[in-house]
C-alpha positions as CSV (number, residue, x, y, z in Angstrom):
1,M,-40.0,-1.9,58.2
2,S,-38.6,-4.9,56.4
3,D,-40.3,-3.8,53.1
4,W,-38.8,-0.4,53.5
5,M,-35.3,-1.8,54.1
6,A,-35.6,-4.2,51.2
7,S,-36.6,-1.2,49.0
8,R,-33.6,0.8,50.1
9,R,-31.3,-2.2,49.4
10,R,-32.7,-2.5,45.9
11,A,-32.3,1.2,45.3
12,A,-28.7,1.1,46.6
13,K,-27.9,-1.8,44.2
14,V,-29.3,0.1,41.3
15,F,-27.4,3.2,42.2
16,I,-24.2,1.4,42.6
17,K,-24.7,-0.4,39.3
18,V,-25.4,2.9,37.5
19,L,-22.5,4.6,39.3
20,N,-20.1,1.8,38.3
21,R,-21.2,2.0,34.7
22,V,-20.7,5.8,34.6
23,L,-17.3,5.6,36.3
24,Q,-16.0,2.6,34.5
25,K,-13.3,3.3,32.0
26,P,-14.8,3.1,28.5
27,E,-13.8,0.1,26.4
28,R,-11.3,1.2,23.7
29,L,-12.6,-0.2,20.4
30,T,-11.6,0.6,16.9
31,V,-14.5,1.3,14.5
32,S,-14.3,-2.2,13.0
33,Q,-14.3,-3.7,16.5
34,W,-17.2,-1.5,17.6
35,A,-19.2,-2.5,14.5
36,E,-18.7,-6.2,15.1
37,K,-19.7,-5.8,18.8
38,F,-22.6,-3.4,18.5
39,R,-23.8,-2.8,14.9
40,T,-27.1,-4.4,13.8
41,L,-27.9,-4.2,10.1
42,D,-31.3,-3.3,8.9
43,E,-33.2,-5.0,6.1
44,S,-32.0,-2.5,3.4
45,T,-28.5,-4.2,3.3
46,N,-27.5,-7.4,1.7
47,F,-27.0,-9.0,5.1
48,S,-29.4,-8.3,8.0
49,G,-28.5,-9.0,11.6
50,K,-25.2,-8.5,13.4
51,W,-22.3,-6.9,11.5
52,S,-19.5,-9.3,10.5
53,N,-16.1,-8.1,9.3
54,D,-15.7,-11.4,7.4
55,I,-18.3,-10.2,4.9
56,T,-16.3,-7.2,3.7
57,P,-12.9,-7.7,5.3
58,Y,-11.3,-4.9,3.1
59,L,-13.4,-2.3,5.0
60,V,-11.5,-3.1,8.3
61,G,-8.4,-1.1,7.3
62,I,-10.5,1.8,6.0
63,M,-12.7,2.0,9.2
64,D,-9.7,1.6,11.5
65,A,-7.9,4.5,9.8
66,F,-10.5,6.6,11.5
67,N,-8.9,5.7,14.8
68,D,-5.4,6.6,13.8
69,P,-4.6,9.8,15.8
70,Y,-2.2,11.0,13.0
71,I,-4.7,10.7,10.1
72,E,-7.0,13.6,9.5
73,E,-8.3,12.9,6.0
74,I,-9.5,9.5,4.7
75,N,-10.5,9.1,1.0
76,M,-12.1,6.0,-0.5
77,V,-12.2,5.5,-4.3
78,K,-14.5,2.6,-4.9
79,S,-16.9,0.7,-7.1
80,T,-20.5,0.7,-6.3
81,Q,-21.9,-1.8,-3.8
82,L,-18.6,-2.3,-1.9
83,G,-19.9,-1.1,1.4
84,G,-18.5,2.5,1.5
85,T,-21.7,3.9,2.9
86,E,-21.9,1.2,5.6
87,A,-18.4,1.9,6.6
88,L,-19.4,5.6,7.0
89,F,-22.4,4.5,9.1
90,N,-20.1,2.5,11.3
91,M,-17.9,5.5,11.9
92,L,-21.0,7.5,12.9
93,G,-22.1,4.8,15.3
94,W,-18.6,4.8,16.9
95,I,-18.8,8.6,17.3
96,I,-22.2,8.6,18.9
97,M,-21.1,6.0,21.5
98,N,-17.5,6.9,22.0
99,D,-17.0,10.6,21.2
100,P,-20.2,12.5,20.9
101,S,-19.2,15.6,18.8
102,P,-20.8,17.8,16.2
103,T,-20.8,15.9,12.9
104,M,-21.8,16.7,9.3
105,L,-22.7,14.6,6.3
106,V,-22.6,16.3,2.9
107,Y,-24.5,14.9,-0.1
108,P,-24.7,16.1,-3.7
109,T,-28.2,17.5,-3.2
110,D,-30.6,18.5,-0.4
111,D,-33.2,16.0,-1.7
112,L,-30.7,13.2,-1.5
113,A,-29.7,14.2,2.0
114,K,-33.3,14.1,3.1
115,R,-33.9,10.7,1.5
116,I,-30.8,9.3,3.1
117,S,-31.7,10.6,6.5
118,T,-35.3,9.2,6.4
119,D,-34.8,6.0,4.5
120,R,-31.3,4.8,5.5
121,L,-29.4,6.7,8.2
122,R,-32.0,7.0,10.9
123,P,-33.3,3.4,10.5
124,S,-29.8,2.0,10.3
125,L,-28.4,3.7,13.3
126,T,-31.5,3.2,15.6
127,K,-31.5,-0.6,14.7
128,T,-28.5,-0.8,17.1
129,P,-30.1,-0.7,20.7
130,E,-27.1,1.1,22.2
131,I,-27.5,3.9,19.7
132,A,-31.3,3.9,19.8
133,E,-31.3,4.7,23.6
134,R,-29.1,7.8,22.8
135,F,-31.3,9.0,20.0
136,L,-33.7,12.0,20.8
137,P,-36.5,11.7,18.2
138,N,-38.5,14.7,19.5
139,A,-35.5,17.0,19.2
140,S,-34.6,15.7,15.8
141,K,-35.5,17.0,12.4
142,E,-35.1,15.6,8.9
143,L,-31.7,17.2,8.3
144,R,-30.6,17.3,11.9
145,L,-30.5,14.1,14.0
146,K,-30.1,14.8,17.7
147,F,-28.3,12.3,20.0
148,Q,-27.1,12.6,23.5
149,G,-24.3,15.2,23.5
150,M,-24.2,15.8,19.7
151,N,-26.0,16.6,16.5
152,I,-25.6,15.1,13.0
153,Y,-26.2,17.6,10.3
154,L,-27.1,16.5,6.8
155,L,-26.7,19.0,3.9
156,G,-26.7,19.2,0.2
157,S,-23.6,20.6,-1.5
158,G,-25.7,23.2,-3.3
159,S,-26.2,25.3,-0.1
160,P,-22.9,27.3,0.2
161,S,-24.2,29.5,3.1
162,K,-25.2,26.5,5.1
163,L,-21.8,24.8,4.4
164,A,-19.9,27.7,5.7
165,S,-21.3,28.1,9.3
166,T,-21.2,26.2,12.6
167,S,-18.1,24.4,13.7
168,I,-17.9,20.6,13.6
169,K,-15.4,17.9,14.5
170,Y,-16.3,15.2,12.0
171,L,-17.0,15.8,8.4
172,F,-18.2,13.2,5.9
173,F,-18.8,13.4,2.1
174,D,-20.8,10.5,0.5
175,E,-20.6,10.3,-3.4
176,I,-18.5,13.5,-3.5
177,D,-17.9,13.2,-7.2
178,K,-21.6,13.8,-7.9
179,M,-21.4,17.2,-6.2
180,E,-21.7,20.1,-8.7
181,G,-18.6,22.3,-9.0
182,A,-19.0,25.7,-7.4
183,S,-19.4,28.9,-9.5
184,K,-16.3,31.1,-9.9
185,K,-17.8,33.5,-7.4
186,E,-18.0,30.9,-4.6
187,A,-15.5,28.5,-3.0
188,S,-16.0,24.9,-3.8
189,P,-18.5,23.0,-1.6
190,Y,-15.7,20.8,-0.4
191,N,-13.5,23.7,0.7
192,L,-16.5,25.6,2.3
193,A,-17.4,22.5,4.4
194,K,-13.7,22.0,5.4
195,E,-13.7,25.4,7.0
196,R,-16.0,24.0,9.6
197,V,-13.4,21.7,11.1
198,R,-10.7,24.3,11.4
199,I,-11.0,24.8,15.2
200,Y,-10.6,21.0,15.8
201,K,-7.1,20.9,14.6
202,G,-5.4,17.7,15.9
203,D,-8.4,15.5,16.3
204,R,-10.7,16.3,13.4
205,K,-11.6,13.7,10.8
206,I,-12.7,14.2,7.2
207,F,-14.0,11.1,5.3
208,T,-14.6,11.3,1.5
209,C,-16.1,8.4,-0.5
210,S,-17.3,8.0,-4.1
211,T,-17.1,6.1,-7.3
212,P,-14.9,8.2,-9.5
213,T,-16.2,10.1,-12.6
214,L,-13.4,12.2,-14.2
215,K,-9.8,12.3,-13.4
216,E,-9.9,16.0,-12.4
217,N,-13.0,15.7,-10.1
218,Y,-12.9,15.5,-6.3
219,V,-12.3,11.8,-5.4
220,W,-9.5,11.1,-7.8
221,S,-7.9,14.5,-7.2
222,L,-7.9,13.6,-3.4
223,H,-6.5,10.2,-4.2
224,E,-3.6,11.7,-6.2
225,A,-3.0,14.3,-3.5
226,A,-2.9,11.8,-0.6
227,E,0.4,11.1,1.1
228,A,-0.4,7.4,1.1
229,Q,-2.3,5.5,-1.6
230,Y,-3.5,2.1,-0.4
231,E,-4.5,-0.9,-2.6
232,Y,-5.7,-4.2,-1.4
233,F,-3.3,-7.1,-2.1
234,V,-4.4,-10.7,-2.0
235,K,-2.4,-13.9,-2.3
236,C,-2.8,-16.2,-5.3
237,P,-3.8,-19.7,-4.0
238,H,-1.5,-21.3,-6.5
239,C,1.8,-19.4,-6.3
240,G,1.4,-17.5,-3.0
241,E,2.4,-14.2,-4.6
242,E,0.6,-11.1,-3.5
243,I,-1.4,-9.6,-6.4
244,L,-3.9,-6.8,-7.1
245,L,-7.1,-8.0,-8.8
246,K,-7.2,-6.1,-12.1
247,W,-9.7,-6.2,-15.0
248,Q,-7.2,-7.1,-17.7
249,Y,-6.6,-10.5,-16.2
250,I,-10.2,-11.6,-16.5
251,K,-10.1,-13.7,-19.6
252,F,-13.0,-15.0,-21.8
253,P,-13.4,-16.3,-25.4
254,P,-12.9,-13.7,-28.1
255,A,-15.6,-12.6,-30.5
256,G,-16.0,-14.5,-33.7
257,E,-16.2,-18.0,-32.3
258,G,-19.9,-18.3,-32.7
259,L,-20.6,-17.6,-29.1
260,T,-23.1,-15.1,-27.7
261,K,-22.1,-12.4,-25.2
262,E,-23.8,-14.5,-22.4
263,E,-21.9,-17.6,-23.5
264,R,-18.6,-15.7,-23.6
265,A,-19.2,-14.2,-20.2
266,A,-20.1,-17.6,-18.7
267,Q,-16.6,-18.8,-19.5
268,A,-14.8,-15.9,-17.8
269,V,-11.9,-16.8,-15.5
270,Y,-9.3,-14.8,-13.6
271,V,-5.7,-15.7,-14.7
272,C,-3.1,-14.9,-12.1
273,Q,-0.7,-12.3,-13.5
274,E,2.2,-14.0,-11.7
275,C,1.8,-17.7,-12.4
276,G,-0.9,-17.9,-15.1
277,C,-3.1,-20.3,-13.0
278,I,-6.9,-19.9,-13.0
279,I,-8.4,-18.3,-9.8
280,T,-12.0,-19.3,-9.3
281,D,-14.8,-17.3,-7.6
282,A,-14.5,-19.6,-4.5
283,D,-10.8,-18.9,-4.4
284,K,-11.5,-15.1,-4.4
285,L,-13.6,-15.2,-1.2
286,R,-10.8,-17.0,0.7
287,M,-8.2,-14.6,-0.7
288,I,-10.1,-11.4,0.2
289,R,-10.4,-12.5,3.8
290,K,-6.6,-12.6,4.1
291,G,-5.9,-9.6,2.0
292,V,-3.8,-6.6,3.2
293,W,-3.7,-2.9,2.4
294,R,-0.3,-1.7,1.1
295,N,0.8,1.8,0.3
296,T,1.6,1.9,-3.5
297,K,2.6,5.5,-3.8
298,E,6.1,6.0,-5.0
299,G,8.6,7.7,-2.8
300,P,9.9,7.1,0.7
301,Q,7.6,5.4,3.1
302,K,6.7,7.1,6.4
303,E,5.5,5.7,9.7
304,H,2.6,8.1,9.9
305,Y,0.5,10.0,7.3
306,R,-2.0,12.8,7.6
307,K,-3.9,12.2,4.3
308,V,-4.6,8.7,3.1
309,S,-6.6,7.2,0.2
310,F,-7.9,3.7,-0.4
311,W,-8.7,2.4,-3.9
312,L,-10.9,-0.7,-4.5
313,N,-12.7,-2.0,-7.7
314,A,-15.6,-4.4,-8.2
315,L,-13.4,-7.4,-8.6
316,Y,-13.1,-7.5,-4.8
317,S,-16.9,-7.7,-4.3
318,R,-18.1,-11.0,-2.8
319,F,-21.5,-10.3,-4.5
320,L,-20.1,-10.3,-8.0
321,T,-18.6,-13.3,-10.0
322,W,-16.1,-13.1,-12.8
323,E,-19.0,-13.8,-15.1
324,D,-21.0,-10.9,-13.8
325,I,-18.1,-8.5,-14.5
326,A,-17.4,-9.9,-17.9
327,R,-21.1,-9.7,-18.9
328,E,-21.3,-6.1,-17.8
329,F,-18.3,-5.2,-19.9
330,L,-19.5,-7.0,-23.0
331,N,-22.9,-5.3,-22.7
332,S,-21.3,-1.9,-22.3
333,K,-18.3,-1.8,-24.6
334,D,-20.1,-0.6,-27.7
335,D,-21.9,2.3,-26.0
336,P,-19.7,5.2,-24.8
337,D,-22.1,6.2,-22.1
338,Q,-22.4,2.6,-20.7
339,L,-18.7,2.0,-21.1
340,Q,-18.0,5.2,-19.0
341,N,-20.3,3.7,-16.3
342,F,-18.4,0.4,-16.4
343,V,-15.1,2.2,-16.0
344,N,-16.4,4.4,-13.2
345,S,-18.7,2.2,-11.3
346,W,-17.1,-1.2,-11.8
347,L,-13.4,-0.6,-12.3
348,A,-13.4,2.5,-10.0
349,E,-11.3,4.3,-12.5
350,P,-11.8,7.9,-13.8
351,W,-13.1,8.2,-17.3
352,E,-11.2,9.9,-20.1
353,D,-12.3,10.2,-23.7
354,E,-9.0,9.7,-25.5
355,N,-10.4,11.4,-28.7
356,Y,-10.7,14.7,-26.9
357,R,-8.2,14.5,-24.1
358,T,-5.8,17.5,-24.0
359,T,-3.0,18.4,-21.7
360,S,-0.8,21.4,-21.2
361,D,2.2,19.2,-22.1
362,A,0.6,18.5,-25.5
363,V,0.4,22.2,-26.1
364,L,4.0,22.8,-25.2
365,E,5.0,19.9,-27.5
366,R,3.5,21.9,-30.4
367,Q,6.2,24.7,-30.1
368,T,7.8,25.6,-33.4
369,D,11.2,27.4,-34.1
370,C,9.3,30.6,-34.7
371,P,9.7,33.1,-31.8
372,Q,6.9,35.2,-30.3
373,F,5.5,38.0,-32.4
374,S,7.1,36.5,-35.6
375,V,4.9,35.2,-38.4
376,P,5.6,31.8,-40.0
377,E,6.6,31.9,-43.6
378,W,3.7,29.7,-44.7
379,A,1.1,32.1,-43.1
380,K,-1.5,33.7,-45.4
381,L,-3.8,35.2,-42.7
382,L,-3.8,36.6,-39.2
383,T,-6.8,36.6,-36.9
384,G,-7.5,37.5,-33.3
385,G,-9.8,36.7,-30.4
386,V,-10.5,38.6,-27.2
387,D,-12.2,37.3,-24.1
388,V,-13.6,40.1,-21.9
389,Q,-13.4,39.7,-18.2
390,Q,-14.2,42.0,-15.2
391,N,-10.6,43.0,-14.5
392,C,-8.9,42.6,-17.9
393,L,-9.2,41.4,-21.5
394,Y,-7.4,38.3,-22.7
395,W,-6.3,38.3,-26.3
396,T,-4.6,36.0,-28.8
397,I,-3.3,36.3,-32.4
398,R,-3.1,33.2,-34.6
399,A,-1.4,32.8,-38.0
400,W,-3.2,30.6,-40.6
401,G,-2.1,28.8,-43.7
402,P,-3.5,26.2,-46.1
403,Y,-5.3,23.1,-44.7
404,L,-6.1,24.9,-41.4
405,T,-2.4,24.9,-40.5
406,S,-2.1,27.5,-37.7
407,Q,0.2,28.8,-35.0
408,N,-0.3,31.2,-32.1
409,I,2.2,34.1,-32.6
410,A,1.2,36.1,-29.5
411,H,-1.2,36.3,-26.6
412,G,-1.6,38.3,-23.4
413,Q,-3.8,40.4,-21.1
414,A,-4.8,44.0,-21.7
415,L,-6.2,46.4,-19.1
416,D,-8.6,48.1,-21.5
417,F,-10.0,48.2,-25.1
418,G,-7.4,50.8,-26.1
419,S,-4.6,48.3,-25.4
420,V,-6.4,45.7,-27.5
421,E,-6.7,48.1,-30.4
422,E,-3.0,48.8,-30.2
423,V,-1.9,45.2,-30.3
424,M,-4.3,44.2,-33.1
425,N,-3.1,47.0,-35.3
426,L,0.6,46.3,-35.1
427,F,2.5,45.0,-38.1
428,Y,3.8,41.4,-37.6
429,T,6.8,40.3,-39.7
430,K,8.0,37.1,-41.4
431,E,11.6,36.7,-40.3
432,K,13.0,35.4,-43.6
433,T,11.2,37.5,-46.2
434,G,10.4,40.6,-44.1
435,E,6.8,40.5,-45.3
436,Q,4.6,42.4,-42.9
437,M,1.0,41.4,-42.0
438,L,-1.9,42.9,-40.1
439,V,-4.7,41.1,-38.2
440,S,-7.5,40.7,-40.8
441,L,-10.3,40.2,-38.3
442,C,-10.6,40.0,-34.5
443,L,-13.7,38.7,-32.8
444,I,-14.4,40.2,-29.3
445,D,-16.5,38.6,-26.7
446,S,-19.8,40.4,-25.9
447,G,-21.0,38.1,-23.2
448,Y,-19.7,40.0,-20.2
449,D,-20.1,43.7,-21.1
450,A,-22.1,43.8,-24.3
451,D,-22.6,47.5,-24.5
452,S,-18.8,48.3,-24.2
453,T,-17.9,45.7,-26.7
454,Y,-20.5,46.9,-29.2
455,E,-19.4,50.5,-28.8
456,F,-15.7,49.5,-29.4
457,C,-16.5,47.3,-32.4
458,A,-18.7,50.1,-33.9
459,S,-15.6,52.3,-33.8
460,N,-13.3,49.7,-35.3
461,T,-15.5,48.1,-38.0
462,D,-12.5,47.6,-40.3
463,W,-11.0,44.8,-38.2
464,S,-13.3,43.8,-35.4
465,L,-16.7,42.2,-34.8
466,P,-18.6,41.3,-31.6
467,V,-19.0,37.6,-30.9
468,K,-21.3,35.5,-28.7
469,G,-21.1,31.8,-27.9
470,T,-24.2,29.5,-27.9
471,S,-24.8,26.4,-25.8
472,H,-27.0,25.0,-28.5
473,S,-25.5,22.9,-31.2
474,M,-25.7,24.6,-34.6
475,V,-25.6,23.1,-38.1
476,S,-22.7,25.4,-39.0
477,N,-19.7,26.4,-36.9
478,F,-20.8,30.0,-36.9
479,K,-23.6,32.3,-38.2
480,L,-23.9,36.0,-38.6
481,S,-26.7,37.8,-36.8
482,K,-27.5,41.4,-35.9
483,V,-26.9,43.3,-32.7
484,N,-30.2,44.1,-30.9
485,S,-29.4,47.5,-29.5
486,V,-31.3,50.8,-28.9
487,K,-28.2,52.8,-29.7
488,E,-28.0,54.2,-33.2
489,N,-24.4,53.5,-33.8
490,T,-24.6,49.8,-32.7
491,A,-28.1,48.8,-33.8
492,G,-28.1,46.4,-36.7
493,M,-24.3,45.8,-36.5
494,S,-23.1,42.3,-37.4
495,L,-22.9,39.9,-34.5
496,V,-21.1,36.5,-34.8
497,I,-22.7,33.5,-33.1
498,V,-20.3,30.6,-32.6
499,D,-20.7,27.0,-31.7
500,G,-17.8,26.8,-29.4
501,A,-18.0,23.0,-29.0
502,K,-17.3,22.5,-32.7
503,Y,-14.2,24.6,-32.6
504,K,-13.0,23.0,-29.4
505,D,-13.4,19.6,-31.1
506,S,-11.2,20.8,-34.0
507,I,-8.6,22.3,-31.7
508,A,-8.3,19.1,-29.7
509,G,-8.0,17.0,-32.8
510,R,-5.4,19.2,-34.5
511,L,-3.4,19.4,-31.3
512,K,-2.7,15.7,-31.7
513,K,-1.2,16.2,-35.1
514,P,2.6,16.5,-35.2
515,N,3.9,19.9,-36.2
516,G,3.4,20.6,-39.9
517,R,0.5,20.7,-42.3
518,G,-2.9,20.8,-40.5
519,S,-1.4,21.1,-37.0
520,W,-2.4,23.5,-34.3
521,M,0.9,25.0,-33.1
522,V,2.4,27.6,-30.7
523,Y,5.4,29.9,-30.8
524,R,8.8,28.9,-29.3
525,G,8.9,29.7,-25.6
526,C,5.1,29.5,-25.1
527,D,4.2,29.9,-21.4
528,E,2.6,27.3,-19.1
529,D,-0.3,29.5,-18.1
530,Y,-1.5,29.7,-21.7
531,A,-1.0,26.0,-22.2
532,Q,-3.1,25.2,-19.1
533,Q,-5.9,27.6,-20.1
534,V,-6.3,26.2,-23.6
535,T,-6.6,22.7,-22.2
536,A,-8.7,23.7,-19.1
537,E,-11.8,21.9,-20.5
538,H,-12.5,18.3,-21.5
539,K,-15.4,16.6,-23.2
540,V,-17.6,14.4,-21.1
541,N,-21.0,12.7,-21.3
542,K,-23.8,14.4,-19.4
543,K,-27.5,13.8,-19.0
544,T,-29.8,16.5,-20.5
545,G,-33.1,17.6,-19.1
546,S,-34.9,15.1,-21.4
547,G,-32.8,12.3,-20.0
548,Q,-30.6,11.9,-23.1
549,T,-26.8,11.7,-23.0
550,Q,-24.8,14.4,-24.7
551,A,-21.1,15.0,-24.9
552,V,-20.2,18.5,-23.7
553,W,-17.1,20.5,-23.0
554,V,-16.8,21.4,-19.3
555,L,-14.1,22.8,-17.1
556,K,-11.8,20.1,-15.6
557,H,-11.6,22.1,-12.4
558,S,-14.5,24.1,-10.9
559,H,-12.2,27.2,-10.7
560,G,-10.1,26.6,-13.7
561,D,-9.4,29.5,-16.1
562,N,-10.2,28.9,-19.8
563,H,-9.9,32.5,-21.1
564,Y,-7.2,31.7,-23.7
565,L,-9.3,28.8,-24.9
566,D,-12.2,31.1,-25.6
567,C,-9.8,33.5,-27.3
568,E,-8.6,30.7,-29.6
569,V,-12.2,29.7,-30.4
570,Y,-12.9,33.3,-31.5
571,A,-9.7,33.5,-33.5
572,F,-10.7,30.2,-35.3
573,A,-14.2,31.6,-36.0
574,A,-12.6,34.8,-37.4
575,A,-10.4,32.7,-39.7
576,D,-13.5,30.8,-40.9
577,I,-15.2,34.1,-41.7
578,M,-12.1,35.2,-43.7
579,G,-12.2,32.0,-45.7
580,V,-9.4,30.0,-44.1
581,R,-10.8,26.7,-45.4
582,T,-10.3,27.7,-49.0
583,L,-6.7,28.9,-48.7
584,H,-5.3,25.8,-50.2
585,L,-7.6,26.2,-53.2
586,Q,-6.5,29.7,-53.7
587,E,-2.9,28.6,-53.4
588,S,-3.5,25.9,-56.0
589,Q,-5.0,28.3,-58.4
590,Q,-2.1,30.7,-58.0
591,I,0.4,27.9,-58.7
592,A,-1.6,26.8,-61.7
593,D,-1.6,30.3,-63.1
594,Q,2.1,30.6,-62.5
595,L,2.7,27.2,-64.2
596,R,0.7,28.2,-67.2
597,S,2.9,31.3,-67.6
598,G,6.1,29.3,-67.1
599,V,7.1,31.3,-64.0
600,A,6.9,28.7,-61.3
601,D,8.9,25.5,-60.6
602,P,6.5,22.6,-60.8
603,E,8.5,20.5,-58.3
604,H,8.6,23.1,-55.6
605,Q,6.5,26.2,-54.9
606,D,6.4,28.0,-51.6
607,G,7.6,24.9,-49.8
608,Q,4.7,22.8,-51.2
609,Q,5.9,19.4,-52.7
610,F,4.1,17.9,-55.7
611,A,4.2,14.4,-57.1
612,P,5.3,14.2,-60.8
613,E,1.8,13.4,-62.0
614,E,0.4,16.4,-60.2
615,A,2.9,18.7,-61.9
616,W,2.1,17.1,-65.3
617,I,-1.6,17.6,-64.7
618,Q,-1.1,21.2,-63.7
619,K,1.0,21.9,-66.8
620,N,-1.4,20.2,-69.1
621,E,-4.8,20.7,-67.6
622,N,-6.1,22.1,-70.9
623,W,-4.8,19.1,-72.8
624,I,-8.3,17.8,-73.7
């Protein structure tokens, strides 16, 4: 009887202990507090054992933003190896123990999602005992980890249908800038995934994290769209002023002093931008522990924000010295591909190739005094370009003069080929002289509806030709081929193949020239939509299938319209076919002929200025 009573007492104690644990009010911890109390790091991290916020103190503010009831979207623009993924894992651990809810992690590809799940996420989370006891291994799969009361789904961004189903409360994107842009027929992977959290309005959370790539890509666009943009301020140990650690204040000996790159990097120091004193690597560690996040976005400050972004570069890493960063720069600066990696992955800044950077403002700055539909007095040639789309046809007409001087005189949209025929066969007039001009040649895109384009061009052979772009670099800007068609009226017709990249290079370069000879200009009052479309692409470095790096033109935004840019490429190619590059030679010959006959003024002809020696040579070119 005594054994039975003792057994009952033990059972009662266990029951009361379990009941107390179940009924006890859960401890309210922020993500950073939870991590320091519960998180155990696995061997894949720089530090194994218990998590310490002193190692990466800048992550505290980012993690605790997750607990702010007003914040719905958190964005982190970062250098590599700053702990962004570990902060994400801490948020997941907090969810599992404090608010079990459906959660999704989106990675650039399915293969990466599988690798992260197997090699990092599952081992990292289950290293913490309190999470391991909630994990249900038999009910879990590679891309769906099952915990008590919740699932964690892992997906690649290339699966639109999977991104668009099943409601979730917590949504995470790791390395979001490495996601491919969506096709024009699909919503972007980011927007598709965001649809999943719609029903959790009020307590949903979206966390995005990545090293930046291009200014127009996801992570930097989210940073610029955030209501609050936080940067990490630290106090200089010498003057006590709060400063941001910036690359331009790392100083090292210049080239030309007989030092190798290694020797120059070894002497790198950080010079405080406020007092000019030297900050050592040891100083940096102490400064970072006492740093604070401050909103640097201009405008009135608010008490609460819904969208916030944090920006952090490699200078804040405790694992990198000033020498490490200087060495990386010196080894990268002479190679565009490596320099882009340094800017993205070390400085956490978006990459822009200044040689080919175009903006809509730059287009609008190229407006002349010539109104729409009027031809500039210097024009010798008009060409057109048409981009065929499903719902309409985009068209442009450009005037050309010597030295590739050009100006858009009109552009627009047409509902059908008949409207294109009408606009291309109008007379366009020079305001001062009244001279009338027709479009000499128009190239019409055959990529979308080849048969209709071929039929139309076959009926308008006097002024139009079909055109097709190629993704392969050509030796020349264009080449003439033949239409491969079974129809008698289109078989064997000339087809223009254009290297669009070469023409886009030229447009970008001439857009930088001030109005005048050799510039790429537009008419007075040119609209913003046209300006945005002709600058909808930029040139970036991309890896080819063979692993080589190639500079290619790509859309700045996954859903950006570039129809007018294509039109201008075709108009440029049409001008090439018509001999636009020899117009200045033809003009010089005409002037020479006039000078021989004594008709022309040698000092001024058609607005073209000549130096005295040029006039003498033209008058006396037969003097030998």
